[in-house]
Backbone as CSV, one residue per row, in Angstrom:
resi,resn,N_x,N_y,N_z,CA_x,CA_y,CA_z,C_x,C_y,C_z
1,MET,100.856,-26.465,86.768,99.697,-26.598,86.105,98.855,-25.799,85.498
2,LYS,99.038,-24.562,86.150,98.034,-23.099,85.542,98.711,-23.099,84.395
3,LYS,100.366,-23.034,84.019,100.768,-22.951,82.796,99.713,-24.019,81.669
4,LEU,99.578,-25.074,82.105,98.626,-25.961,81.001,97.764,-26.158,80.961
5,GLN,96.675,-25.368,81.729,95.378,-25.056,82.023,95.529,-23.640,80.910
6,LEU,96.417,-22.832,80.895,96.362,-21.707,80.806,96.453,-21.935,78.519
7,TYR,97.847,-22.489,78.576,97.833,-23.194,76.964,96.691,-23.807,76.670
8,THR,95.762,-24.470,77.557,94.745,-25.913,76.909,93.573,-24.607,76.628
9,LEU,93.200,-23.221,77.384,92.130,-21.941,77.599,93.065,-21.503,76.025
10,LEU,94.276,-21.065,75.717,94.981,-20.582,74.453,94.179,-21.277,73.320
11,LEU,94.721,-22.395,73.618,94.421,-22.857,72.454,92.651,-23.262,71.896
12,ILE,91.294,-23.200,72.759,90.749,-23.633,72.639,89.716,-22.146,72.108
13,ILE,90.323,-21.132,72.376,89.907,-19.931,71.833,90.731,-20.018,70.352
14,LEU,91.595,-20.140,70.228,92.269,-19.712,68.830,91.370,-20.508,68.409
15,CYS,91.172,-21.714,68.324,90.437,-22.215,67.683,89.181,-22.141,67.000
16,ALA,88.211,-21.729,68.197,87.158,-20.897,68.026,87.111,-19.781,67.639
17,CYS,87.919,-18.944,67.295,87.859,-17.706,66.489,88.320,-17.921,65.413
18,SER,89.109,-19.023,65.229,89.360,-19.320,63.287,88.230,-20.217,62.491
19,LYS,87.343,-20.625,63.218,86.310,-21.081,62.757,85.649,-20.583,61.631
20,GLU,85.051,-19.151,61.872,84.282,-18.499,61.198,85.120,-18.343,59.804
21,ASP,86.664,-18.378,59.698,87.526,-18.073,58.567,88.020,-19.045,57.902
22,ASP,87.521,-20.318,58.555,87.670,-21.895,57.490,86.939,-21.642,56.552
23,THR,85.449,-21.707,56.765,84.900,-21.804,55.606,84.873,-21.392,54.327
24,GLY,85.312,-19.632,54.115,85.709,-19.122,53.377,87.208,-19.712,52.850
25,THR,87.906,-20.149,53.167,89.142,-20.652,52.998,88.853,-21.535,52.020
26,VAL,88.330,-22.774,52.401,87.759,-24.214,51.827,86.531,-23.588,50.436
27,LEU,86.082,-22.723,50.937,85.591,-22.398,49.678,86.705,-21.631,48.180
28,ASN,87.567,-21.201,48.621,88.653,-21.389,47.740,88.743,-22.193,46.234
29,GLY,88.872,-21.752,45.159,89.226,-22.127,44.249,87.737,-22.945,42.930
30,ASN,87.782,-23.417,42.749,86.817,-23.621,41.513,85.375,-24.826,41.513
31,TRP,84.361,-24.626,41.140,83.619,-25.343,41.266,82.639,-26.270,40.776
32,LYS,81.970,-27.001,40.264,81.121,-27.169,38.973,80.111,-27.712,39.463
33,LEU,78.613,-26.527,38.930,77.166,-26.838,38.926,76.873,-28.355,38.801
34,GLU,76.663,-29.431,39.561,76.344,-31.065,39.570,74.270,-30.614,39.208
35,SER,73.972,-30.848,40.293,72.461,-30.548,39.906,71.415,-28.987,40.694
36,ILE,70.680,-29.147,40.358,69.849,-28.179,40.714,68.731,-29.043,41.575
37,GLU,67.860,-28.623,42.971,66.963,-29.092,43.679,66.080,-28.625,43.896
38,ASP,64.834,-28.421,43.798,63.658,-28.040,44.193,62.558,-28.314,43.894
39,GLY,62.544,-29.583,45.239,61.911,-30.094,44.807,61.845,-31.597,44.090
40,PHE,62.799,-31.786,43.278,63.119,-33.083,42.552,64.274,-32.730,41.781
41,ILE,65.202,-33.311,41.732,66.840,-33.158,41.417,66.628,-33.441,39.676
42,GLU,67.322,-31.916,39.547,67.383,-31.910,38.085,69.326,-31.864,37.567
43,ASN,69.854,-32.997,37.489,71.358,-32.851,36.965,71.636,-32.027,35.266
44,SER,72.917,-31.328,35.844,73.498,-30.648,34.835,73.825,-31.652,33.242
45,PRO,73.184,-30.851,32.344,73.586,-31.540,31.013,74.442,-32.293,30.479
46,ASN,74.875,-32.984,29.967,75.958,-33.732,30.083,77.038,-32.529,28.950
47,ASP,75.707,-32.404,28.141,76.959,-31.006,27.396,77.329,-29.567,27.632
48,GLU,76.583,-28.744,29.223,76.915,-27.710,29.254,77.483,-28.089,31.132
49,GLU,78.673,-26.899,31.380,79.169,-27.000,31.981,78.746,-25.500,33.055
50,ILE,78.406,-25.400,34.464,78.533,-24.190,34.674,79.469,-23.608,36.251
51,THR,80.073,-22.884,36.108,81.481,-23.266,37.018,81.168,-21.816,37.952
52,ILE,81.962,-22.010,39.294,82.092,-20.997,40.339,83.089,-21.284,40.672
53,SER,83.801,-20.035,40.494,85.287,-19.874,41.545,85.154,-18.379,42.400
54,PHE,85.752,-19.204,43.637,86.003,-18.450,45.057,87.403,-17.982,45.565
55,GLU,88.042,-16.588,45.791,89.212,-16.082,45.866,89.089,-14.680,46.208
56,ASN,89.728,-14.881,46.962,90.317,-12.971,47.550,89.080,-12.267,48.096
57,ASP,87.934,-12.696,47.994,86.633,-12.101,48.541,85.797,-11.981,47.294
58,VAL,86.554,-12.529,46.246,85.678,-12.310,44.554,85.561,-13.278,44.356
59,TYR,84.154,-13.708,43.461,84.003,-14.756,42.886,83.399,-14.566,41.643
60,THR,83.862,-15.582,40.781,83.565,-15.238,39.031,82.830,-16.509,38.678
61,GLY,82.302,-16.893,37.376,82.104,-18.215,36.977,81.846,-17.674,35.220
62,ARG,81.331,-18.668,34.878,80.843,-18.737,33.546,79.877,-19.876,33.598
63,THR,78.731,-19.926,32.487,77.920,-21.030,31.966,78.530,-21.100,30.676
64,GLU,77.697,-21.306,29.750,77.899,-22.144,28.448,77.483,-20.545,27.667
65,VAL,76.863,-19.648,28.271,77.663,-18.457,27.101,77.689,-16.982,27.965
66,ASN,77.944,-17.479,29.199,77.575,-15.857,29.885,78.815,-16.157,31.118
67,GLN,79.304,-15.201,30.861,80.382,-14.731,32.651,79.655,-13.962,33.719
68,PHE,80.142,-14.617,34.630,79.336,-13.488,36.041,80.475,-13.462,37.293
69,GLY,80.308,-12.683,38.076,80.612,-12.387,39.173,80.843,-11.237,40.280
70,GLY,81.596,-10.853,41.188,81.130,-9.770,42.114,82.196,-10.587,43.091
71,ASP,81.737,-9.575,44.512,82.054,-9.766,45.578,81.052,-11.019,45.848
72,TYR,82.370,-11.474,47.456,81.727,-12.502,48.248,82.175,-12.725,49.721
73,SER,81.728,-12.864,51.026,81.714,-12.900,52.357,81.123,-14.288,52.524
74,VAL,81.241,-14.685,54.023,81.126,-15.811,54.904,81.189,-15.205,56.160
75,ALA,80.123,-15.503,56.626,79.747,-15.781,58.022,79.108,-16.741,58.296
76,LYS,79.514,-17.517,59.183,79.564,-19.108,59.948,78.678,-19.644,58.537
77,ASP,77.876,-19.795,58.518,77.112,-20.896,58.029,76.714,-20.302,56.508
78,SER,76.887,-18.775,56.421,76.119,-18.405,55.269,77.191,-17.682,54.190
79,LEU,76.701,-17.207,52.847,77.217,-17.177,52.343,76.387,-15.377,51.414
80,PHE,77.469,-14.831,51.700,76.901,-13.292,51.076,77.395,-13.237,49.580
81,LEU,76.485,-12.892,48.541,77.555,-12.292,47.114,76.860,-11.290,47.054
82,SER,77.551,-10.156,46.494,77.100,-8.744,46.043,78.082,-7.974,45.138
83,ASN,77.480,-6.625,44.948,78.356,-5.985,43.635,78.317,-7.204,42.415
84,SER,77.107,-7.572,42.344,77.416,-9.108,41.532,77.282,-8.319,39.672
85,TYR,77.336,-8.784,38.791,77.467,-8.817,36.705,77.245,-10.322,36.165
86,THR,76.959,-9.734,35.053,76.702,-10.963,34.488,76.752,-9.862,32.677
87,THR,77.141,-11.463,32.218,77.234,-10.543,30.657,75.696,-11.215,30.279
88,GLU,74.915,-10.964,29.248,73.928,-10.812,28.835,73.443,-11.565,27.757
89,VAL,73.998,-12.074,27.250,73.505,-13.198,26.117,72.563,-14.334,26.163
90,THR,71.772,-14.465,25.224,70.491,-14.714,25.682,71.096,-16.629,26.197
91,GLU,70.632,-16.618,27.288,70.859,-18.204,28.367,70.393,-19.324,27.867
92,THR,70.797,-20.698,28.151,70.167,-22.095,27.549,69.429,-22.224,29.124
93,GLU,68.934,-23.479,28.679,67.763,-23.591,29.938,68.207,-23.914,30.646
94,TRP,69.209,-24.783,31.032,69.733,-24.981,32.171,70.705,-23.715,32.820
95,GLY,71.386,-22.819,32.399,71.873,-21.193,32.440,70.666,-20.199,33.515
96,GLN,69.843,-20.775,32.475,68.352,-20.178,33.254,68.058,-20.484,34.720
97,ARG,67.969,-21.495,34.994,67.763,-22.052,35.963,68.881,-21.850,37.112
98,PHE,69.968,-21.600,36.511,70.865,-21.063,37.302,70.772,-19.488,38.147
99,TYR,70.819,-19.160,36.868,71.074,-17.516,37.012,69.081,-16.947,38.212
100,GLU,68.195,-18.083,37.945,66.748,-17.692,38.317,67.031,-18.102,39.987
101,SER,68.087,-19.308,40.557,68.144,-19.726,42.482,69.503,-18.385,42.229
102,LEU,70.115,-18.131,41.767,70.616,-16.718,41.903,69.626,-15.877,42.532
103,ARG,68.583,-14.874,41.691,67.709,-14.315,41.953,66.915,-14.094,42.504
104,ILE,66.295,-15.404,43.473,65.770,-15.801,44.086,66.084,-14.832,45.822
105,ALA,67.718,-15.465,45.854,67.859,-15.114,47.440,68.300,-13.502,47.190
106,PHE,67.957,-12.856,46.272,68.799,-11.380,46.211,67.563,-10.400,47.152
107,ASP,67.897,-9.884,48.432,67.574,-8.676,49.047,68.092,-7.518,49.125
108,GLU,67.013,-6.636,48.655,67.064,-5.480,47.461,67.675,-4.550,48.754
109,ARG,66.834,-4.802,49.854,66.897,-3.676,50.632,68.622,-3.917,51.070
110,GLU,68.975,-5.144,51.408,70.524,-5.276,51.694,71.022,-5.099,51.155
111,GLU,71.130,-5.489,49.556,71.846,-5.398,48.301,73.084,-6.187,48.590
112,HIS,72.237,-7.673,48.271,73.359,-8.956,48.403,72.644,-10.017,48.341
113,SER,72.928,-11.007,47.807,72.194,-12.343,48.150,72.637,-13.194,49.158
114,LYS,72.066,-14.057,49.719,72.422,-14.940,50.811,71.904,-16.114,50.740
115,PHE,72.767,-17.003,51.108,72.760,-18.551,50.910,73.291,-19.239,52.289
116,LEU,72.609,-20.116,52.588,73.683,-21.337,53.569,74.379,-22.035,52.611
117,ILE,75.080,-22.362,53.352,76.561,-23.225,52.685,76.647,-24.300,53.610
118,ILE,76.501,-25.835,53.059,76.946,-26.765,53.317,78.438,-27.264,52.637
119,LEU,79.006,-27.821,53.452,80.157,-28.257,52.874,80.403,-29.482,53.123
120,GLU,81.036,-30.627,52.799,80.519,-32.195,52.599,81.504,-32.779,51.572
121,GLY,82.610,-33.032,52.218,83.278,-33.610,51.119,83.830,-32.769,50.165
122,SER,83.603,-32.829,49.042,84.016,-32.623,47.636,82.915,-31.626,47.496
123,ASN,81.830,-31.924,47.995,80.446,-31.525,47.611,80.078,-29.997,48.370
124,LEU,79.416,-28.845,47.544,78.930,-27.994,47.916,77.586,-27.721,47.907
125,THR,77.085,-27.290,49.065,75.488,-26.928,48.322,75.540,-25.778,49.316
126,ILE,74.729,-25.231,47.705,74.513,-23.471,48.458,73.266,-23.184,48.389
127,ARG,72.386,-23.218,49.465,70.594,-23.055,49.424,69.996,-21.697,49.986
128,ASN,69.394,-21.583,48.936,68.836,-19.908,48.598,67.305,-20.139,49.783
129,GLY,66.932,-21.233,50.026,65.560,-21.184,50.724,64.515,-22.105,49.914
130,THR,64.853,-21.940,48.809,63.980,-22.938,48.224,64.213,-23.825,47.087
131,LYS,65.649,-23.772,47.145,66.347,-23.893,46.137,67.811,-24.786,46.568
132,ASN,68.388,-26.114,45.894,69.961,-26.291,46.807,70.714,-25.808,45.207
133,LEU,71.617,-25.544,45.286,72.410,-25.820,43.699,73.924,-26.518,44.299
134,ILE,73.764,-27.926,43.897,74.566,-28.634,43.943,75.801,-28.498,43.500
135,PHE,77.055,-28.375,44.000,78.525,-27.766,43.191,79.601,-29.052,43.727
136,GLU,80.186,-29.338,42.592,81.171,-30.351,43.323,82.835,-29.731,42.810
137,ARG,83.604,-29.780,43.585,84.890,-29.441,43.328,86.098,-30.542,42.908
138,PRO,86.089,-30.404,41.435,87.765,-31.461,40.983,88.236,-31.724,41.676
139,LEU,88.749,-32.948,41.620,89.634,-33.668,42.731,91.208,-32.752,43.197
140,SER,91.446,-32.544,42.197,92.374,-32.027,41.936,92.816,-30.468,42.329
141,ASN,91.485,-29.998,42.229,91.350,-29.044,43.122,91.130,-28.631,44.648
142,PHE,91.107,-28.780,45.074,91.530,-28.912,46.985,92.614,-28.511,47.257
143,PRO,91.790,-27.658,48.398,93.353,-26.447,48.624,94.075,-27.008,49.249
144,ILE,95.389,-26.374,49.779,96.199,-27.542,51.065,96.295,-26.791,51.913
145,LEU,95.153,-27.481,53.062,95.343,-26.473,54.332,96.545,-26.415,55.554
């Protein structure tokens, strides 16, 4: 009986410890920006695509005219972006709204951007306090867990 209790306790501890790492792993892969919400919903224009990829603590992405990236980390339900870079070609209106959403979350003192993340099925919401960036993962892109 004591062995069963010990195994049960060990299983609970292992599950609790791995919880934080699961979110970072689930983020791995490619995501497409579908909409930006800030009091009203603005859907992605049909002719423009903004994508972001997360893998090995690095994020990369592109708008229609620029590329961006940097480092990322996940702690519980928070996403931190740091050492960010972007190319600087004149951006489309949709791209400007995306970059503005990232800039709002930047903390100069901490030198990173912090977002709340919500994962629901194939959707990823990145919330910066005033705006929600809604991404969708293509079905062919789900990680095997």
